C-alpha positions, 0 to 999 in steps of 0.5 A: 047216901042211904044205908042198905039192909043186910038182905040188899047187901047180900044181893049186891054181893051175890050179883058181883060174884055172879058177874065176876066169878073170879071175885068170888073168893074176895068179894067179902074183902071188897064189900065188907058187911055193914060198910055198904051204902048206896048213892044215887046219881043222874040217869038212874045210876046207883053207886055202891059206896064202901068207906065213902068211896064208890066201888061199883055202879049200875043202871037201875037193877042191871049188871054191876060194873066196877069203878076205875078206882076198884079196877086199879085196886085189884085188876087181876081178879077182873080178868086181865090175865096179863098186861098185854091182854088189854093192849090196843090192836096192832093196826091202831098202833101202826096208824098212830105211828104214821100220824105222829111221823107226819106231825113230826115232819111238819109240826105246823101242818095241822094248825096252818089253817087256823093261823091264816 
């Protein structure tokens, strides 16, 4: 992990605010000044770390993406207006329901070929 200069920290905050306009009001709370560090991963992926927890990542100098922990911490500002807004499509639910009904009707049907 490396410490970031204040100009690089401002650039990261600006890119997060540009990528997620709804975070513009709370970007200083999410990414506090002085606590930002950068960790490098495989595949040229850089992580922005706040208080020893990864908050955002990006590949090279591309777009910033929040980690799952950051998404769960403040899900509303990232664009999920309502819990139903991120629900799976109805067709997939119907297909999964039919598959589960078939498995319940014959629980060993899916595994018969492995036991013979």
